[in-house]
C-alpha positions as CSV (number, residue, x, y, z in Angstrom):
1,M,61.9,-75.1,72.3
2,R,59.1,-74.9,69.3
3,E,59.5,-71.3,68.7
4,H,63.3,-72.1,68.6
5,G,63.0,-75.3,66.1
6,F,60.6,-72.8,64.1
7,K,63.4,-70.1,63.7
8,K,66.3,-72.9,62.9
9,G,64.1,-74.4,60.4
10,K,63.5,-70.9,58.7
11,K,67.2,-70.1,58.7
12,M,67.6,-73.9,57.0
13,K,65.4,-73.2,54.8
14,Q,66.5,-69.4,53.5
15,E,69.8,-71.2,53.4
16,E,68.9,-73.9,51.0
17,E,67.2,-70.8,49.1
18,D,70.5,-68.8,48.5
19,K,72.5,-71.8,47.8
20,I,74.7,-71.4,44.5
21,V,74.4,-74.1,42.1
22,G,76.3,-74.8,39.2
23,D,80.0,-74.9,37.8
24,L,82.1,-72.5,40.1
25,N,85.1,-72.9,38.0
26,W,83.7,-71.5,34.9
27,D,86.4,-69.9,32.7
28,G,84.7,-68.7,29.1
29,L,84.3,-70.8,25.9
30,H,86.9,-72.5,23.9
31,R,87.9,-72.1,20.2
32,P,86.2,-71.9,17.8
33,R,82.9,-71.7,19.7
34,I,83.6,-68.5,21.4
35,Y,84.2,-66.7,17.9
36,Y,80.5,-67.7,17.1
37,A,79.5,-66.4,20.8
38,M,81.2,-63.0,20.1
39,T,79.8,-62.6,16.6
40,T,76.1,-63.5,18.2
41,T,76.3,-60.8,20.8
42,F,78.0,-57.9,18.5
43,C,75.4,-58.6,16.0
44,G,72.8,-58.2,18.6
45,L,74.0,-55.3,20.1
46,F,74.8,-53.7,17.0
47,L,71.2,-53.6,16.0
48,S,69.8,-52.6,19.3
49,V,72.4,-49.5,19.5
50,L,71.8,-48.5,15.7
51,D,68.5,-48.3,15.8
52,G,68.3,-45.9,18.7
53,S,70.0,-43.3,15.8
54,I,69.2,-44.7,12.4
55,C,65.8,-42.9,12.7
56,N,67.0,-39.4,13.1
57,V,68.0,-38.8,9.5
58,A,64.6,-39.8,8.2
59,L,62.4,-38.2,10.6
60,P,61.6,-35.3,7.9
61,S,60.6,-38.1,5.1
62,I,58.7,-40.0,7.4
63,A,56.5,-37.2,8.9
64,Q,56.2,-35.8,5.3
65,E,55.3,-39.2,4.1
66,L,52.7,-40.1,7.2
67,H,51.4,-36.5,7.0
68,V,52.2,-35.3,10.6
69,S,54.4,-32.9,12.3
70,S,58.3,-32.3,13.0
71,S,57.4,-32.6,16.8
72,D,54.8,-35.5,16.7
73,S,57.2,-37.4,14.6
74,I,60.1,-37.1,17.2
75,W,58.0,-39.9,18.9
76,I,59.0,-42.4,16.8
77,V,62.7,-42.0,18.6
78,N,61.5,-41.2,22.0
79,S,59.2,-44.5,22.6
80,F,62.0,-46.7,21.5
81,Q,64.5,-44.9,23.3
82,L,62.2,-44.7,26.6
83,I,61.5,-48.4,26.7
84,I,64.7,-49.6,26.7
85,M,65.4,-47.2,29.8
86,M,62.5,-48.2,31.7
87,T,63.2,-52.2,31.2
88,L,66.8,-52.5,31.2
89,L,67.1,-53.0,35.1
90,P,63.8,-55.9,35.4
91,F,65.1,-57.4,31.9
92,S,68.6,-58.0,33.5
93,S,67.3,-59.4,36.7
94,M,65.1,-62.0,34.5
95,G,68.6,-63.0,33.0
96,E,69.4,-63.6,36.3
97,R,66.6,-65.8,37.4
98,W,65.9,-67.8,33.8
99,G,69.2,-67.6,32.0
100,Y,71.2,-64.7,29.7
101,K,70.9,-66.8,26.7
102,Q,66.8,-66.9,26.9
103,V,66.6,-63.4,27.4
104,Y,69.0,-62.4,24.8
105,L,67.4,-65.1,22.4
106,R,63.6,-63.8,23.0
107,G,64.9,-60.3,22.9
108,V,66.5,-60.8,19.4
109,V,62.8,-62.4,18.4
110,V,60.8,-59.6,19.6
111,F,63.5,-57.1,18.0
112,T,63.1,-58.7,14.8
113,I,59.1,-59.1,14.6
114,G,59.6,-55.4,15.7
115,S,61.5,-54.2,13.1
116,L,59.4,-56.1,10.6
117,L,56.1,-54.3,11.9
118,C,57.7,-51.1,11.4
119,A,58.8,-51.9,8.1
120,L,54.8,-52.5,7.6
121,S,53.6,-49.4,9.3
122,H,51.6,-47.0,7.4
123,N,50.3,-44.5,9.9
124,L,52.4,-42.7,13.0
125,P,50.3,-44.4,15.9
126,L,51.2,-48.0,14.2
127,L,54.7,-47.1,14.1
128,V,55.7,-45.7,17.3
129,A,53.6,-48.9,18.7
130,S,55.7,-50.7,16.7
131,R,58.6,-49.1,17.8
132,V,57.7,-49.7,21.7
133,F,57.6,-53.6,20.9
134,Q,60.7,-53.3,19.4
135,G,62.5,-51.8,22.1
136,F,61.2,-54.3,24.5
137,G,63.5,-56.4,22.4
138,A,66.5,-54.4,22.3
139,S,66.0,-53.8,26.1
140,M,66.4,-57.7,26.3
141,I,69.7,-57.7,24.2
142,M,71.3,-55.1,26.1
143,S,70.6,-56.0,29.5
144,V,72.0,-59.2,29.3
145,N,75.0,-58.3,26.8
146,T,77.6,-57.8,29.5
147,S,76.7,-60.7,31.6
148,L,77.0,-62.9,28.7
149,I,80.4,-61.2,27.9
150,K,81.5,-62.7,31.3
151,L,80.2,-66.1,30.7
152,I,82.3,-66.2,26.8
153,Y,85.3,-64.7,27.7
154,P,87.9,-66.4,29.8
155,K,88.6,-64.5,33.4
156,R,92.2,-63.7,31.8
157,R,90.6,-61.6,28.5
158,L,87.4,-60.2,30.3
159,G,89.2,-56.8,29.9
160,E,89.3,-57.3,26.1
161,G,85.9,-58.8,25.9
162,V,84.3,-55.2,27.5
163,G,86.5,-53.4,25.3
164,L,85.1,-54.6,22.3
165,N,81.5,-54.6,23.4
166,A,82.1,-50.9,23.9
167,T,84.0,-50.4,20.5
168,V,81.0,-52.1,19.0
169,V,78.5,-49.7,20.7
170,A,80.7,-46.7,19.5
171,I,80.8,-47.7,16.0
172,A,76.8,-48.5,15.8
173,S,76.2,-45.2,17.2
174,V,78.0,-43.2,14.5
175,T,77.4,-45.9,12.1
176,G,73.5,-45.1,12.3
177,P,72.9,-41.5,10.3
178,T,75.4,-42.5,7.4
179,L,73.9,-46.4,6.8
180,A,70.5,-44.0,7.1
181,A,71.6,-41.8,4.4
182,A,72.8,-44.0,2.1
183,I,69.6,-46.3,2.4
184,L,67.4,-43.4,1.6
185,S,69.5,-42.5,-1.2
186,M,68.2,-45.8,-2.6
187,A,65.1,-46.9,-1.3
188,S,62.2,-45.4,0.9
189,W,62.1,-45.3,4.7
190,P,60.6,-49.0,5.5
191,W,64.0,-50.2,4.4
192,L,65.6,-48.6,7.7
193,F,63.7,-51.4,9.5
194,A,63.4,-54.3,6.9
195,I,67.1,-54.2,7.2
196,N,66.9,-55.9,10.5
197,V,64.9,-58.8,10.0
198,P,67.9,-61.2,8.1
199,V,70.5,-60.2,10.5
200,G,67.9,-60.6,13.2
201,I,67.3,-63.9,12.2
202,A,70.7,-64.9,11.5
203,T,71.7,-63.8,15.5
204,F,69.4,-66.1,16.7
205,I,70.3,-68.8,14.7
206,L,73.7,-68.6,16.0
207,G,72.8,-67.7,19.4
208,R,70.9,-70.9,20.0
209,K,73.7,-73.0,19.0
210,Y,76.5,-71.0,20.3
211,L,75.9,-69.1,23.3
212,P,76.6,-70.5,26.7
213,D,73.7,-71.2,29.4
214,N,74.3,-69.6,33.1
215,A,77.4,-71.4,34.7
216,V,75.7,-70.7,37.9
217,R,72.3,-69.9,39.4
218,R,71.1,-69.6,42.8
219,L,68.2,-71.5,44.3
220,G,65.1,-70.0,45.5
221,H,65.5,-66.8,43.7
222,R,62.5,-65.1,42.3
223,F,61.7,-62.1,40.1
224,N,60.2,-59.5,42.0
225,W,57.0,-57.9,39.5
226,K,56.6,-55.1,42.3
227,E,60.3,-53.7,42.0
228,A,60.4,-54.3,38.4
229,L,57.0,-52.3,37.5
230,L,57.9,-49.3,40.3
231,N,61.4,-49.1,38.6
232,A,59.7,-48.9,34.9
233,A,56.9,-46.3,36.4
234,T,59.7,-44.4,38.0
235,F,61.8,-43.5,34.8
236,G,58.7,-43.9,32.3
237,L,57.2,-41.1,34.6
238,F,60.4,-38.9,34.7
239,I,60.8,-38.8,31.0
240,G,57.4,-38.8,30.2
241,C,57.1,-35.3,32.4
242,V,60.2,-34.0,30.8
243,E,58.8,-34.6,27.0
244,A,55.6,-33.4,27.8
245,Y,56.6,-30.2,29.2
246,S,58.8,-29.5,26.3
247,H,56.0,-30.4,23.8
248,D,54.0,-28.0,25.1
249,V,51.4,-30.3,26.9
250,P,48.8,-28.3,29.0
251,V,50.5,-27.7,32.4
252,R,47.7,-29.6,34.6
253,W,48.6,-32.7,32.4
254,V,52.4,-32.3,33.5
255,L,51.6,-31.4,37.1
256,C,49.3,-34.6,37.4
257,G,52.4,-36.3,36.3
258,V,54.7,-35.0,38.5
259,V,52.7,-35.7,41.6
260,L,51.8,-39.5,40.2
261,L,55.9,-39.4,40.0
262,A,56.2,-38.6,43.5
263,V,53.8,-41.0,44.6
264,V,55.6,-43.7,42.8
265,G,58.8,-42.9,44.1
266,A,57.7,-42.3,47.6
267,C,56.2,-46.2,47.1
268,N,59.7,-47.1,45.6
269,S,61.6,-45.8,48.9
270,V,59.4,-47.4,51.1
271,N,59.8,-50.6,49.4
272,A,63.5,-50.3,49.7
273,I,63.7,-49.8,53.1
274,L,61.4,-52.4,54.1
275,C,63.5,-54.9,52.1
276,F,67.1,-53.6,53.2
277,P,66.8,-55.5,56.7
278,S,65.9,-58.6,54.5
279,T,68.7,-58.0,52.1
280,C,71.4,-57.6,55.0
281,S,70.4,-60.6,56.9
282,R,70.9,-62.8,53.8
283,Y,73.7,-61.3,52.7
284,P,76.1,-59.6,55.5
285,S,78.7,-57.1,54.9
286,S,80.3,-53.8,56.4
287,R,78.0,-51.9,54.5
288,C,75.3,-53.5,56.3
289,R,76.4,-53.3,59.9
290,S,75.6,-50.2,62.3
């Protein structure tokens, strides 16, 4: 009887933790607030994607001014993109736990500060470190952008919202080199980053006022730091090994990275296998049935 009561209490506690609360009938924002919210998401996403390619044209001049080789200067671009890839999934999970709006706004703040630090950097290590910091902000923005689209647009116009979002990404991707060339024809390379600061401040002000909070939330949902770190380490080591090999890093260091990647990958697999039965018991579906 005592064991039966313990199992029953545990089951009730689990059901309470998995309970979804909030406005289940949420159907987007109304005019004019929806237009301001759309502008906010477009600005943040545009800046994040733009800074992934805006430096490409300026790398030769940056390398010359900082007195570094072309092979070393590529880390100005790689560090930014690597951090984004490593942290997209963890930040997305944070958005579900703490709110998409909160993660987005913090991402705008981090990205704007990182842009200012990049503009003030006077050597390569400081510039790469600033780009890493900026990459964290860009990752926070990108990771929750689509989730915010689902909150902003009514269900009947969700496809239109996703399409506009993809259009902004495409425009930002092709605008980077052209905008960089225009800026470099009139100013020095730090202005490639300085132009983000006023736009970032305006985006934060608009987002704080007009972006919606999460319509629903799941009680008891906790952020899994262990899985987040394993995920980031797996992607980081994989790309790091490839980059190290392509930049003529000694083979012994590349092999050490490969071995470490194998260990982290094995830990990831074991963790997924151990968590799978628990996930199936909470969310039964046809995929979980034998």
